[in-house]
N, C-alpha and C positions, 0 to 999 in steps of 0.2 A: 573963606571965599570958595566959590564953586569953580570947578575946572571943567571947561567945555572942550569937546573934541575939535581938533583942527584937521582931522583926516577925512577930507571930502573924497579921498581916493578909496576909502573902504565902502564897498557897496554890497548889497545882498546878492548872493549867487542865485541864479535862476536855474531850476531843474527842468530840463527839457526831456521830451520822450526819448527813450533809449534807441540809438543807432538806426536812423533811416537807411535805406539802401544807398550805398555809395559805390562809385566807380572804383576799380581796383587801384588806380593811381592815387585817387583821393584818400583811400584808406591808408596807403603807405605814407603819404604826406602827412596825414593827421597823426598817425602813430609817431612819426618822427617829431612833429611839433609838440605833441603832448609829452613825450619823453624829455625833450630838451627843456620845456617849461618847468616840469616837476623835478628834474634831476637835482638841482641845488637843495630843495627841501629834503629829499630822501638822503642825500649825502650829509646834510646838516644833522638830520635825525640820528644818523649812525653815531656821530660824536656825542650828541645829547644823551642817547641811550647808554652808551658806554660810560659816560661821566656821571649820570644821575639816576639811571633807571635799571642798572644791572649790579646790585650789591654783590660783592664777592668777585666781580669781574676784574681783570688785570688793570683796566684803566679807570675803575670807579673812583670818583672824587668825593661824592656826598649827595644827599637827597636834593630834590628840587627846591629852588629858592634859598639855598644855602651857599655861602661864599667860602670856598676852600682854596687855600694857598699852597703852592708847591715851592718849598724853600730850597730850590736848586734850579739849575738850568736844565733844559731838555738834553737827553742823550739818545743813542740809537735804541734804547729799550722802550722809548715812548713812541707808540705806534698808532695812537688814536687820531692824530692830526698829521696830515702829510705836509712836507716842506715846513716843519716848525722852525722858529728861530731858537737860538741858544744863547742870546745875550741878555734876555730879560726874564727872570723868574716869573712864572705865571700865577695868577689867581683866577678862579673860574666860578661862574654861577650859571646854572640852567634855569631859565625863568618859566614858570607856569603862572600866567597873569589872568587866568579866567575868573578867579574869585575876588582878588584885590591886588592893588599895587604892592611893589616892594621898594623899600628905602635902602639905597646903597650908600655907605659912608666911605669917603676918601679922606685919609688923614692929611694934615699939613706936613710937608716935607721941605728939605732944603731947596734953594732956588736953582742950583745947578744940576739937579737930578731930574730925569724924565720919568713921568708915569702917565698912564691913560687907562680908561675903562672903555673898551670898544664894545658898543652895543649893536648886536647883529640880529636881524629879524629872521624868521623861518626861511625866507627866500634867499638869505645870505647877504642882504643889503646892509650897509653900515649906517645905522640910524643916527648915532650921536657919539661924542667922545668927551665925556667928563674927564678933566685932567689938565695937564700942562698947557696945551695949545689953546684951549677954549676958556679955561677957568683959572689958569695959574696953578701955583703949588700950595695954596692956602687951605685946600681941602674943603669939605662940606658934605651935606646930606642931599642926595639926589633921589627924587621920587620917580620911579619907573612904572608907568601904567600900561595896561592893555589897551587895545583899540576901542575908542569911544567912551573911555571911562569919564564919568561926570560925578565927581565927589568933592569933598572938602579937603583942601590942602592945609595941613597943619603948619603952625609957626616953625621956623627953623629950616625949612626946605630951601636949598639954594637954587635949584632948578627943577622943573617938571618936564619929563621926557616921555612922550607917548610912543610906545612901540606899535607898529602897524599889525602885528600878529600876536596871538595869545601865547605862543611858545617862542622863545628866543634864547640867546646865549650872551653872556657878558664875559669879556676876556680882559683882565687887568695885566698890564705889562709894567714892571718896575725895573728901571735901569740898574744894572750891576756894573760897577766900575772895574772890579778886579775880583779874583777869588777871595782876597782878604776882606772884601766889602760885604760878603754874604751875611754876616751877622747884622749889619745895618739894614740890609734888605729885609731880613726876618723881622726886625723891629717895625719896619714900615708895614709889612704884611699883617702884623698883629693888629694894626689899626684899621684894616679893611673890615667892613661889617655889612651884613644884609639882614633886614628885618621886614616882616610883613607890616603893612601900614598900620593895622590895628594894634600890633605890638608896639610900634614906634610911638603912636599917638595915645596909647593907653585907652583905646575905645573897644567896644564890643566887636568881635570878629564877625564878618558876614557869613552866611551859610557856606558850607564847604562845596567846592565844585563837584560836578557829576564825576563819579568814579570812572576811571579809564583803565581799560585792559591794554596796557602799552605793549604793542607787538614787538617781539624780539627782532633784532636786525644784526646782520653781519655782512661782510663783503659777499659771502655766498648767498645769503638771503636777499641781498639787493638784486642779485641776478635772477634768482628763482621766483621771488615774491614781489617783484618791483611794483606792479600795478596795484596790488593790494595795499602796499605801504603808501603809495602816492594818494590813493583814495582816502586812507586813514588820515593823512596829514592835512589834506585840503580843508578839513573842518576847523583847523586852528589858524588858517591863513585867509582872511578876507581878501578878495582880489583887488589889486590896484586898478585905478582908472586906466583904461587902455588894455586891460587883460581880458576883455569880454570875449574876443575871438578864441583865445587859448582855453578859456573855461568852457566855451561851447564845444570846442573840439573834444575836450575830455569827457563832457557829458555824452557826446555822440559815441564815444568809445566805451561808455559804461563806467567811467571813472568819476564817481559822484562823491562829494564830501561826506565822509563818515559812513559810507555804505560799503557792503561787501562787493568784492570784484572776483570773478565776473558775474554780472547779473544774469538771470535765467534767459532773458531775451537776447543776449549777445550771441550771434552765430558762432559755432565752434571753430569755423575757419578763421574768423576775426580774432578769436582768442589765441589761436596758434600764431597768426601773423603778428599780434601784439607782443607775444613772448619772443618771437624771433626778432622783431623790430627793436626790442629793448637791447638785445645783444649788438645788433649792427649799429644802432645809434650811440650806444656807449662807446664803441670803438671809434666812431666819428668824433665824439667829444674828447676822448683821450688823445686822438691824433691832433686835434685842434689845440688842446692844452699844451702838447709838446712843442708847438710852434710859437708859443707866446714868448716874445723877447722884450716887448715893451708892455709893462704891466700898469702904466700910468692911467689907463682907462679900463682896466680889468676889474677894479673894485671901486665901489662908490656908494653914495646915498641912494635912497629909492628914486629920487628925481634924476640923478645921474645915470642910473641903470635902467631907466624906464624903457621897455620894449627891447632891450638888448639880451634876449634870452640865451642865445648861444654864447655870448661873451660871459654871461653870468654862470652858465653851466661849465664851460671850459675852465674858468677861474676857480670854480668850486672843486673841479677835478685836479687842477694843477697846483693849487695852493690855497685851500679853503681858509677863510678868515683873514685874507690879505687886507691890509689897511688902505684907506682912501689916500689919494695922492698928497693931500695937505698934511696928512699924518706921517706917511712914510712912502718913499719912492723905492721901487724894486727894479734892479737891473738883472735880467735873467741871462745867464751865460749857459747856452746850450750848444753853441757852435764855436769853433775857433776862428781865426782870422781868414781862413780859406773856406769857411762855411761847411766844414765837415763836423760831424758829431764828436763831442769830447769823449775820448776813450783812453783810459790810463793803462790798458793792457799793451798798447802799441806805442803810445806817445807820452812825452812829458810837456808840460805847459808852464807859461809864466804870465804874470799880469803886473804891469809896472805903473807907478805913479810918479810923475815929476814933482819936485819939491813944492811947486805952487799950484798943483792940480789935484790935491786931495779932495775927496767928496765934500761939497759945501753944505753944511748942516748947522742947525741951531741946537741939536741934541747930540747924536753920535751916529757912526756908520759901522758896518760890518760886512764881511764876506764869508758865507757859510757854504760848506760842501755837502752834497747830497748824492746818494746812490740813484742812478737814473731809473732802473726798473721799479724799485720799491718806493722811491720818493722820501726816504727817511735819511737821518743823519748816518754818517759813515763811522763804524767802529775802527779804532786804530790804537796802536800801543801808546801813543802820547795822550790819548783822550782829548785831542784837540779837534774841535768841529768847526772852528771859525777863527778868523783874525779880525780884530776890530780896532777902533780908534783909541781905545784905552790901552792897547798894546804898543802904541807907536814908539814909545821911548825904548822898547826892547828890540825893535826891528832894525836890521842892518841897512845902511844907506851907502850909496857910492859917493864919490867926491863931490858930485853936484847936488846931493841931497835926494837923489832918485831912490825910490823903494821898489824892489822887485820881489814879488811873491811867487813861490813855486808850488804849482798844483800838479802833483804826481803821486804815484803809489809808493815808490821807493824813496828813501831819504835822499835829499840833495847833498848830504854830507854834514858832519857835525858843525862846520863853520857857517852853514846856511840854514840849519834847522829852525832857527828863530823865525824865519820867513817861510816855513814850509806849512802848507795846508794839505794834509794827507788825503789822497783820493782812493777810491776803491779799485780793486783789480778788475776793472771793467768800465762800462759807460757811466758817466756822471754828469751832473750839472752843478752850477754854483749860482748863488743869489747874493747880490750886493744890496744891502738895505741902507737907506738914508733916512734916519728918523728926524722929523721936522726939517725936510729939505728946504734950502733957501730958494729964492725966486729963480736964480740962474740955473738951478738943477731942475726945477719944475717946468720951466719954459724952454729947456733944451740948449741954453747957452753954454752950460757945462756939459762936456761930452765925456762919458765914462770910457776908461781905457779898454782895449780889446784883450782877450786872451790869445796868446800867441803860442803856436806849436814849436817846441824846441827839439823835436826829434825823439 
């Protein structure tokens, strides 16, 4: 059968004359808007490049369109993704869908284990979730296509999922019950597979896509070469319906899909202002990200995130690849109960659950510790980065069944170390994750406990 595109949102970009004369305030406003709109793409490309386009790099996983599993949980040594979880060993694939689709296979697993394939477009929208919530645990072959693909779907495909952009990333999360369960997770990961459609169907491969000179990127290059990177990435991301004003702004600033920046016609003072504006707007995004305490609307589908450019940018900065609410609910702990920033150099903290008030989930929950400046996991002598629902039987409870967790730099003492989540010697934040949150968590009837300062 033929597959027809459902993406009415993908339209052809219109190239306008470069930069008409603009009032000074208009230039500043357009620089800010253009940066906010493109920031998630550039931040996303940083991970894509490190994972699939930098062989020999410290974070390299494998080439484009190959699915690679990491048979361990994340540690402080993993620095390609900020605010990573450490409960679900990851598998990754960076998609280049220009030439043909990719078939991703999810194996059948036991009913009580959670797994998912989060499909993220170049804009960082969550496009779909093959796995437990939508498809159950019986597994299957999923055909992942680029925008507008119109081809023959072979027999055996469980679902066809159209990505709105030619570049994207897939993140597989496999629940780990305990350290002793790692071998079972490895067996599941061996069943994950990615094949080009022609390989899967045994048909002739289409012509190879145009060769791309993938520009290097790092945190430093994001600052110095930001607009060049943004222009490069636009060619792989058809605009969504409603993005016309943002694309016109970028064209006015000389940021045109696949073309060099700055163009010759761009005034030198505008180039200088754009470089300076990238710095100031980045600071604004970072400050906005630091204020996120309710992430229920920070991540979502293309429809849910439509027009929410600052939300998308700050979410990409604060915790890129966060799940949509239906898949996971995040509770961000940045402040204590009196609204001061969490800082383990001066204070100790606790977080308590009454016996009947544990996070309501259909999968599992966890609380993970992060260093505030770096946004990475915290190295500690216990190699403990989180406390999760699988550890409940080993946590100490009081006579009423109440569980108190201790978030602090120094040990609370041998008798309480089972409930200790080590903090850095400085500012920190913590994230509670509820995987497959129940309705009372999603709609706010369940209220998460507060972190309390203990002195």
